[in-house]
Structures are given as structure tokens and as C-alpha cells.
N, CA, C and O atoms as a GROMACS GRO file, in nm:
protein
  212
    1ALA      N    1   1.065   0.825   1.248
    1ALA     CA    2   0.927   0.809   1.205
    1ALA      C    3   0.898   0.908   1.094
    1ALA      O    4   0.948   1.020   1.093
    2LEU      N    5   0.815   0.865   1.001
    2LEU     CA    6   0.778   0.950   0.888
    2LEU      C    7   0.641   1.013   0.916
    2LEU      O    8   0.550   0.944   0.962
    3ALA      N    9   0.628   1.140   0.889
    3ALA     CA   10   0.501   1.210   0.909
    3ALA      C   11   0.448   1.256   0.774
    3ALA      O   12   0.504   1.346   0.711
    4ILE      N   13   0.340   1.195   0.729
    4ILE     CA   14   0.278   1.227   0.601
    4ILE      C   15   0.130   1.251   0.626
    4ILE      O   16   0.069   1.182   0.708
    5SER      N   17   0.073   1.348   0.557
    5SER     CA   18  -0.069   1.375   0.577
    5SER      C   19  -0.140   1.387   0.443
    5SER      O   20  -0.076   1.395   0.337
    6GLY      N   21  -0.272   1.389   0.450
    6GLY     CA   22  -0.351   1.405   0.328
    6GLY      C   23  -0.340   1.284   0.237
    6GLY      O   24  -0.350   1.170   0.282
    7THR      N   25  -0.320   1.310   0.110
    7THR     CA   26  -0.316   1.201   0.012
    7THR      C   27  -0.175   1.161  -0.027
    7THR      O   28  -0.155   1.095  -0.129
    8LEU      N   29  -0.076   1.199   0.053
    8LEU     CA   30   0.061   1.157   0.025
    8LEU      C   31   0.088   1.018   0.081
    8LEU      O   32   0.041   0.984   0.190
    9ASN      N   33   0.164   0.941   0.008
    9ASN     CA   34   0.209   0.809   0.052
    9ASN      C   35   0.360   0.810   0.058
    9ASN      O   36   0.426   0.878  -0.021
   10THR      N   37   0.416   0.735   0.151
   10THR     CA   38   0.561   0.726   0.165
   10THR      C   39   0.603   0.583   0.193
   10THR      O   40   0.536   0.511   0.268
   11ALA      N   41   0.713   0.543   0.132
   11ALA     CA   42   0.772   0.413   0.160
   11ALA      C   43   0.920   0.436   0.189
   11ALA      O   44   0.986   0.515   0.122
   12GLN      N   45   0.970   0.367   0.290
   12GLN     CA   46   1.111   0.379   0.323
   12GLN      C   47   1.174   0.240   0.318
   12GLN      O   48   1.125   0.145   0.378
   13ILE      N   49   1.285   0.231   0.245
   13ILE     CA   50   1.359   0.106   0.230
   13ILE      C   51   1.492   0.124   0.303
   13ILE      O   52   1.564   0.221   0.280
   14LEU      N   53   1.523   0.030   0.390
   14LEU     CA   54   1.650   0.035   0.463
   14LEU      C   55   1.747  -0.062   0.397
   14LEU      O   56   1.718  -0.181   0.383
   15SER      N   57   1.863  -0.010   0.357
   15SER     CA   58   1.962  -0.088   0.284
   15SER      C   59   2.098  -0.073   0.351
   15SER      O   60   2.138   0.037   0.388
   16ASP      N   61   2.168  -0.186   0.365
   16ASP     CA   62   2.304  -0.179   0.421
   16ASP      C   63   2.398  -0.104   0.328
   16ASP      O   64   2.486  -0.031   0.376
   17LEU      N   65   2.382  -0.120   0.199
   17LEU     CA   66   2.473  -0.057   0.104
   17LEU      C   67   2.440   0.090   0.077
   17LEU      O   68   2.530   0.173   0.069
   18ALA      N   69   2.311   0.122   0.063
   18ALA     CA   70   2.272   0.258   0.024
   18ALA      C   71   2.220   0.341   0.140
   18ALA      O   72   2.202   0.462   0.127
   19GLY      N   73   2.194   0.278   0.254
   19GLY     CA   74   2.134   0.350   0.365
   19GLY      C   75   1.983   0.362   0.344
   19GLY      O   76   1.928   0.293   0.258
   20PRO      N   77   1.917   0.448   0.420
   20PRO     CA   78   1.772   0.460   0.404
   20PRO      C   79   1.736   0.532   0.273
   20PRO      O   80   1.795   0.634   0.239
   21ILE      N   81   1.639   0.476   0.202
   21ILE     CA   82   1.587   0.536   0.079
   21ILE      C   83   1.440   0.565   0.103
   21ILE      O   84   1.363   0.473   0.134
   22THR      N   85   1.399   0.689   0.090
   22THR     CA   86   1.261   0.729   0.112
   22THR      C   87   1.201   0.778  -0.018
   22THR      O   88   1.258   0.862  -0.086
   23VAL      N   89   1.084   0.723  -0.053
   23VAL     CA   90   1.013   0.761  -0.173
   23VAL      C   91   0.874   0.807  -0.131
   23VAL      O   92   0.807   0.739  -0.053
   24SER      N   93   0.830   0.922  -0.181
   24SER     CA   94   0.695   0.968  -0.148
   24SER      C   95   0.631   1.029  -0.271
   24SER      O   96   0.699   1.074  -0.363
   25GLY      N   97   0.499   1.029  -0.271
   25GLY     CA   98   0.425   1.086  -0.383
   25GLY      C   99   0.278   1.087  -0.353
   25GLY      O  100   0.232   1.039  -0.249
   26ARG      N  101   0.204   1.143  -0.446
   26ARG     CA  102   0.060   1.153  -0.427
   26ARG      C  103  -0.005   1.016  -0.433
   26ARG      O  104   0.035   0.931  -0.512
   27GLY      N  105  -0.104   0.996  -0.351
   27GLY     CA  106  -0.179   0.872  -0.348
   27GLY      C  107  -0.327   0.900  -0.358
   27GLY      O  108  -0.369   1.013  -0.384
   28ALA      N  109  -0.405   0.799  -0.336
   28ALA     CA  110  -0.549   0.812  -0.349
   28ALA      C  111  -0.615   0.863  -0.221
   28ALA      O  112  -0.728   0.913  -0.227
   29GLY      N  113  -0.549   0.851  -0.109
   29GLY     CA  114  -0.609   0.887   0.019
   29GLY      C  115  -0.638   0.762   0.101
   29GLY      O  116  -0.641   0.651   0.047
   30ARG      N  117  -0.660   0.780   0.229
   30ARG     CA  118  -0.669   0.664   0.318
   30ARG      C  119  -0.794   0.580   0.295
   30ARG      O  120  -0.786   0.457   0.301
   31ILE      N  121  -0.909   0.641   0.268
   31ILE     CA  122  -1.031   0.564   0.247
   31ILE      C  123  -1.021   0.484   0.118
   31ILE      O  124  -1.054   0.365   0.115
   32GLU      N  125  -0.976   0.547   0.012
   32GLU     CA  126  -0.963   0.479  -0.117
   32GLU      C  127  -0.861   0.368  -0.111
   32GLU      O  128  -0.882   0.261  -0.169
   33THR      N  129  -0.750   0.392  -0.042
   33THR     CA  130  -0.645   0.290  -0.028
   33THR      C  131  -0.697   0.171   0.052
   33THR      O  132  -0.675   0.056   0.013
   34ALA      N  133  -0.766   0.197   0.162
   34ALA     CA  134  -0.822   0.088   0.244
   34ALA      C  135  -0.923   0.007   0.163
   34ALA      O  136  -0.925  -0.115   0.173
   35SER      N  137  -1.005   0.075   0.085
   35SER     CA  138  -1.103   0.007   0.002
   35SER      C  139  -1.036  -0.084  -0.101
   35SER      O  140  -1.079  -0.197  -0.123
   36ALA      N  141  -0.930  -0.035  -0.163
   36ALA     CA  142  -0.858  -0.115  -0.262
   36ALA      C  143  -0.792  -0.236  -0.199
   36ALA      O  144  -0.793  -0.344  -0.257
   37ILE      N  145  -0.735  -0.220  -0.080
   37ILE     CA  146  -0.671  -0.332  -0.010
   37ILE      C  147  -0.774  -0.438   0.025
   37ILE      O  148  -0.751  -0.557   0.004
   38LEU      N  149  -0.888  -0.396   0.079
   38LEU     CA  150  -0.992  -0.493   0.113
   38LEU      C  151  -1.044  -0.565  -0.010
   38LEU      O  152  -1.068  -0.685  -0.006
   39SER      N  153  -1.061  -0.492  -0.119
   39SER     CA  154  -1.106  -0.554  -0.244
   39SER      C  155  -1.006  -0.659  -0.292
   39SER      O  156  -1.046  -0.768  -0.334
   40ASP      N  157  -0.877  -0.627  -0.285
   40ASP     CA  158  -0.774  -0.723  -0.325
   40ASP      C  159  -0.775  -0.846  -0.236
   40ASP      O  160  -0.762  -0.958  -0.286
   41LEU      N  161  -0.790  -0.828  -0.105
   41LEU     CA  162  -0.792  -0.941  -0.013
   41LEU      C  163  -0.912  -1.032  -0.039
   41LEU      O  164  -0.900  -1.154  -0.035
   42LEU      N  165  -1.028  -0.972  -0.065
   42LEU     CA  166  -1.148  -1.052  -0.097
   42LEU      C  167  -1.129  -1.129  -0.227
   42LEU      O  168  -1.170  -1.245  -0.237
   43ALA      N  169  -1.067  -1.067  -0.326
   43ALA     CA  170  -1.041  -1.136  -0.453
   43ALA      C  171  -0.946  -1.254  -0.432
   43ALA      O  172  -0.965  -1.360  -0.491
   44ILE      N  173  -0.845  -1.235  -0.350
   44ILE     CA  174  -0.751  -1.344  -0.320
   44ILE      C  175  -0.824  -1.458  -0.251
   44ILE      O  176  -0.802  -1.575  -0.285
   45MET      N  177  -0.910  -1.427  -0.155
   45MET     CA  178  -0.985  -1.531  -0.085
   45MET      C  179  -1.076  -1.607  -0.182
   45MET      O  180  -1.084  -1.730  -0.175
   46ASP      N  181  -1.143  -1.535  -0.271
   46ASP     CA  182  -1.230  -1.601  -0.368
   46ASP      C  183  -1.151  -1.693  -0.461
   46ASP      O  184  -1.195  -1.804  -0.490
   47ARG      N  185  -1.035  -1.648  -0.507
   47ARG     CA  186  -0.952  -1.732  -0.595
   47ARG      C  187  -0.904  -1.856  -0.524
   47ARG      O  188  -0.897  -1.964  -0.583
   48ARG      N  189  -0.872  -1.843  -0.396
   48ARG     CA  190  -0.826  -1.960  -0.320
   48ARG      C  191  -0.938  -2.060  -0.300
   48ARG      O  192  -0.913  -2.180  -0.283
   49ARG      N  193  -1.061  -2.012  -0.302
   49ARG     CA  194  -1.178  -2.101  -0.288
   49ARG      C  195  -1.226  -2.152  -0.422
   49ARG      O  196  -1.320  -2.231  -0.428
   50GLY      N  197  -1.162  -2.109  -0.532
   50GLY     CA  198  -1.201  -2.156  -0.664
   50GLY      C  199  -1.308  -2.073  -0.730
   50GLY      O  200  -1.366  -2.115  -0.830
   51LYS      N  201  -1.338  -1.955  -0.676
   51LYS     CA  202  -1.438  -1.867  -0.734
   51LYS      C  203  -1.367  -1.756  -0.810
   51LYS      O  204  -1.250  -1.728  -0.784
   52SER      N  205  -1.436  -1.695  -0.902
   52SER     CA  206  -1.382  -1.577  -0.968
   52SER      C  207  -1.486  -1.466  -0.962
   52SER      O  208  -1.607  -1.493  -0.957
   53LEU      N  209  -1.439  -1.342  -0.963
   53LEU     CA  210  -1.531  -1.228  -0.952
   53LEU      C  211  -1.592  -1.193  -1.084
   53LEU      O  212  -1.672  -1.099  -1.091
   0.00000   0.00000   0.00000
């Protein structure tokens, strides 16, 4: 398990050839990230309904 706190983000890719690859760096923070994800999901829903923002 990966333990990251604050505004750090981490992604881990598991590969048969290279083994586990872990990338981490500064991010926006959990509230900002959640807000961006929700905004993207709402935009996708609107586009599927034929609306644009």
C-alpha cells in the first residue's frame, strides 16, 4: 500500500516486464481534485445528453 499525504499524488503501474513503477508528485489537493473530477463527470453527462457548457 502507498501512503501519501497532503497535496502529493501517486500512481503505481504494475508491469510484467518492468515490475512495479511508482510515480509521485505535487497535486492540487483532495478537495480540488474531487471538484475537478465531479466537474468532468457533469460535463460528460451534459455532452451525452446533447448539451454543452
